[in-house]
C-alpha positions in Angstrom: -16.8 44.9 17.6 -14.3 43.3 16.1 -12.1 40.4 17.2 -9.3 42.5 18.5 -8.8 45.9 19.1 -7.0 47.5 18.0 -6.3 45.5 14.7 -3.8 42.7 15.2 -1.0 43.0 14.8 2.5 42.0 15.0 3.8 40.9 18.8 6.0 44.7 19.8 5.0 46.4 16.4 3.0 49.6 16.4 -0.4 50.0 17.2 -2.4 49.2 13.6 0.9 48.1 12.1 0.3 46.4 8.5 4.0 44.6 8.3 3.5 40.9 7.8 4.1 39.0 11.4 6.4 35.5 10.5 5.2 33.0 12.4 7.4 32.3 15.5 9.2 28.4 15.4 10.6 28.3 18.9 8.1 26.4 20.9 9.1 25.8 24.4 12.9 25.8 23.7 12.3 23.7 20.5 12.5 25.1 16.4 9.9 22.7 15.3 9.7 22.7 11.4 6.0 23.1 9.8 5.5 19.7 9.9 6.5 18.8 13.0 3.9 21.2 14.4 0.9 19.5 13.2 1.9 16.6 14.0 3.4 17.7 17.2 -0.9 19.1 17.9 -1.5 15.7 17.1 -0.1 13.9 19.7 0.3 15.8 22.2 -2.8 17.1 22.8 -4.7 14.3 21.4 -6.4 14.7 18.2 -9.3 12.8 17.2 -8.7 12.7 14.0 -6.7 14.7 11.3 -7.6 16.9 8.1 -7.9 15.3 5.4 -9.2 15.5 1.9 -12.2 13.0 2.3 -12.4 14.0 6.5 -11.6 17.8 6.4 -12.3 17.8 10.6 -10.0 18.4 13.7 -10.6 17.2 16.3 -9.2 18.5 19.9 -9.5 16.9 23.6 -7.5 19.9 25.1 -7.0 23.8 25.4 -7.7 24.6 22.3 -5.0 28.1 22.5 -2.8 26.1 22.4 -2.8 24.6 18.6 -0.8 26.2 16.0 -0.9 28.1 13.7 -0.6 24.9 10.9 -3.0 22.7 12.4 -5.6 26.0 11.9 -3.7 26.1 8.2 -4.2 22.7 7.8 -7.8 22.5 8.3 -8.9 25.4 6.0 -7.2 24.5 3.4 -8.6 20.1 3.3 -12.2 22.2 3.7 -11.4 24.1 0.4 -10.2 21.0 -1.1 -13.8 19.2 0.5 -15.9 21.8 -0.5 -19.1 20.0 -1.6 -21.4 21.5 -4.1 -25.0 22.7 -2.6 -28.8 22.2 -2.8 -31.4 23.5 -0.8 -33.8 25.9 0.7 -33.2 29.0 2.7 -34.4 32.4 4.3 -32.8 35.4 3.5 -32.7 38.4 5.1 -31.3 41.7 3.9 -30.7 45.1 5.0 -29.9 47.6 2.8 -27.6 50.9 3.2 -28.7 53.5 1.4 -28.8 57.6 1.6 -32.3 57.8 2.2 -32.3 55.2 5.0 -32.2 51.0 5.3 -34.1 48.9 3.3 -34.9 46.2 4.4 -37.0 42.8 2.9 -37.0 39.1 3.2 -38.0 36.0 1.4 -38.0 32.2 1.2 -35.7 30.8 -1.5 -33.3 28.1 -3.5 -30.3 28.0 -3.7 -27.4 26.4 -5.2 -24.1 26.4 -4.6 -21.4 25.1 -7.2 -17.8 26.7 -5.4 -15.7 27.8 -5.9 -17.4 30.9 -7.4 -20.8 29.2 -9.5 -24.3 30.3 -7.3 -28.1 30.7 -8.2 -31.0 32.1 -6.0 -34.6 32.1 -6.7 -36.6 33.8 -4.7 -40.1 32.1 -4.0 -43.8 33.5 -3.6 -47.1 32.1 -4.1 -46.9 32.5 -8.0 -43.6 31.0 -8.3 -40.4 32.9 -9.0 -40.1 36.6 -8.0 -36.7 36.9 -8.6 -32.9 35.1 -9.7 -29.4 35.4 -9.5 -27.0 33.0 -11.0 -23.6 33.4 -11.4 -21.5 30.6 -13.4 -18.2 32.6 -11.9 -17.7 34.9 -14.5 -20.8 36.1 -15.6 -24.5 37.0 -13.9 -27.5 37.5 -14.4 -31.0 38.8 -12.8 -34.4 37.5 -14.3 -37.6 39.8 -12.7 -40.8 38.4 -14.0 -42.9 41.2 -13.2 -40.3 43.5 -14.8 -40.2 41.4 -18.0 -36.3 42.2 -18.0 -32.9 40.0 -17.3 -29.7 42.0 -15.6 -26.7 41.0 -17.1 -22.7 41.8 -16.7 -19.3 40.5 -15.5 -19.3 38.6 -12.4 -17.6 41.2 -9.7 -18.2 43.0 -6.2 -20.1 45.7 -8.0 -22.4 43.6 -10.0 -23.2 41.3 -7.3 -23.6 44.2 -4.9 -27.0 45.5 -7.1 -28.1 42.1 -7.6 -27.8 40.8 -4.0 -27.6 43.1 -2.0 -24.2 42.0 -0.1 -20.8 43.6 -2.3 -18.3 40.4 -1.9 -17.3 38.6 -4.6 -18.8 34.8 -5.9 -15.6 33.5 -4.4 -16.6 35.1 -1.1 -20.0 34.3 -1.4 -19.9 30.5 -2.2 -17.3 30.2 0.5 -19.1 32.4 2.7 -22.6 30.2 2.1 -20.5 27.0 2.6 -19.1 27.9 6.3 -16.1 28.9 4.9 -13.7 31.8 5.6 -12.8 33.2 1.9 -8.9 34.0 2.9 -6.9 33.3 -0.3 -3.8 30.6 0.4 -1.0 32.5 0.0 -2.1 35.1 2.8 -1.9 32.5 5.2 1.6 31.4 4.7 2.8 34.2 7.6 -0.8 33.4 9.9 -0.3 33.7 13.2 -2.5 33.0 16.5 -3.7 35.2 19.0 -6.4 34.9 21.8 -9.6 36.4 21.0 -10.8 40.1 23.3 -13.8 39.1 25.4 -17.5 38.8 24.5 -19.5 41.6 24.8 -22.2 41.1 27.5 -24.9 43.1 25.4 -25.1 44.6 22.3 -25.7 42.9 18.6 -22.6 40.5 19.5 -23.5 39.5 22.6 -25.5 36.6 21.0 -22.5 35.7 18.9 -20.6 32.3 19.0 -17.5 33.3 20.1 -14.0 32.2 19.0 -11.9 30.5 21.3 -8.7 31.0 18.7 -8.2 34.0 16.0 -6.0 33.2 12.8 -4.2 36.4 11.6 -3.1 37.0 8.3 -2.2 39.7 6.3 -2.8 40.3 2.4 -0.3 40.1 0.0 -2.4 41.6 -3.1 -3.7 44.8 -0.8 -1.1 46.1 1.6 -1.9 46.8 4.8 -5.4 44.7 4.7 -6.1 42.2 7.1 -7.8 39.3 8.4 -8.9 37.3 11.3 -10.5 33.8 11.5 -12.4 32.9 14.8 -12.2 29.2 15.7 -14.4 27.7 18.5 -15.7 24.0 19.4 -20.0 24.2 18.7 -21.5 22.3 21.3 -20.3 19.6 23.4 -18.0 18.0 20.6 -15.0 18.3 20.5 -14.6 19.3 16.4 -13.2 22.5 15.7 -15.0 24.9 13.1 -14.4 28.5 11.8 -16.9 30.4 13.4 -15.7 34.1 12.7 -14.0 36.2 9.6 -13.0 39.6 9.6 -11.4 41.6 6.9 -9.5 44.6 7.8 -9.2 48.3 5.5 -5.7 49.3 6.2 -7.3 51.9 9.3 -8.7 49.5 11.2 -12.3 48.9 10.4 -14.3 45.9 9.1 -15.0 45.6 5.7 -16.3 42.6 5.3 -17.8 40.1 8.0 -19.4 36.6 8.0 -20.5 34.9 11.4 -21.5 30.9 11.2 -23.4 29.7 13.7 -26.3 26.4 14.6 -23.5 24.2 13.4 -25.2 20.7 12.4 -23.5 17.3 11.3 -23.3 17.8 6.9 -21.8 14.4 5.9 -18.6 15.6 5.5 -18.2 18.4 7.5 -20.2 20.5 10.3 -22.0 23.1 8.2 -23.7 26.4 10.2 -27.5 26.5 9.6 -27.3 30.0 10.1 -24.9 32.8 8.9 -25.0 36.0 8.5 -22.7 38.5 6.2 -21.8 41.9 7.2 -20.7 45.1 4.7 -20.7 48.3 4.8 -23.5 48.7 1.9 -25.4 46.0 3.9 -26.4 42.6 5.1 -27.7 39.2 5.0 -28.3 36.5 7.2 -29.4 33.5 6.0 -31.4 30.2 7.7 -31.0 27.1 5.7 -33.6 24.9 5.5 -33.7 21.2 3.9 -30.1 21.2 2.1 -28.1 18.4 0.2 -24.7 18.4 -0.1 -22.6 16.9 -3.3 -25.3 16.8 -5.2 -25.1 16.9 -8.9 -25.5 20.3 -10.6 -25.1 20.8 -14.1 -23.3 23.9 -15.1 -26.2 25.7 -17.1 -28.2 25.5 -13.7 -26.3 28.9 -12.8 -26.9 30.6 -16.1 -30.4 32.1 -17.1 -31.8 32.8 -20.5 -33.4 35.3 -21.6 -37.0 34.6 -21.9 -38.4 35.6 -25.4 -39.7 39.0 -25.7 -38.3 39.6 -22.2 -35.9 43.1 -22.4 -31.4 42.6 -21.5 -30.0 45.4 -18.7 -26.5 46.1 -18.4 -25.8 45.2 -15.4 -24.8 47.2 -12.7 -27.3 49.9 -13.9 -26.8 53.8 -14.6 -27.2 55.4 -11.3 -30.4 56.8 -12.4 -32.0 54.0 -14.3 -33.8 51.0 -13.7 -32.4 48.0 -11.8 -32.0 45.3 -9.1 -30.9 47.5 -6.3 -34.3 49.7 -7.0 -36.8 46.7 -6.5 -39.7 47.0 -4.5 -38.8 43.5 -3.3 -41.6 43.5 -0.7 -44.2 41.7 -3.2 -41.6 38.4 -1.7 -41.9 38.3 1.4 -42.8 35.6 3.4 
């Protein structure tokens, strides 16, 4: 279920309109500048702190529905500027959709993240690493010891889908795993807010952490594509964080969804311990174990060398050839 049905549009626009909405400048009969809007939220509503590069937080003691788009945009920008590296452990469950049905597998893994687009996942078994995926943002490699192969290619949504089961770019993967919506900052320049639709009382969305306010934007690079970012105050605190991201196709269907839940203190930010990413090709859910934010990670960690005697194959592989998407990963399940 999407946050808004039908797809969010400009006030007064026909259903499924694709125009970028101008942000209202008149509030309470006064015309406010962008800076004044942020300052007005901080003073009038009693923000406990403002978003900054060192402390990307937005605390609110008051109705969240009154937060202006500018304050939410600045929060996202501050979180993006302060995005830390991450090293830790996690458990991942993946569902892959195919013509012959749905395949599922799960594994414990070691994880490295290096913003903006570097990542590494090492699937662990009782006998060591059974499967590894690494990308430095430009290239991607997959190491499969049981096959004696290393798959290599340019980092793209297609190659990442073949390697990791979720069709998304490296920047989108890293942003989502740090609890941030993967949105181009330029797309937020004409953003607007709305109240979310009611949370379903049954079905798969009933247990989601539901937003209290939604920030909408339209893509400049992909006309007709729009975004929705849901914010809430998890737990009993006052801090506002993104809890949901949805990217809509021109026809209003959801192309990519990221759900953030089970937040706890992660040093410079509230970090979701459970993250679910959904696409048309597959879904992945990650639950973090022990993690370290801001760790020093050498660039070489996001590259995989080909061991002597192993075969190298292009990624993504031919449809009828061997490849990571066709590997039976059940041996790695824990």
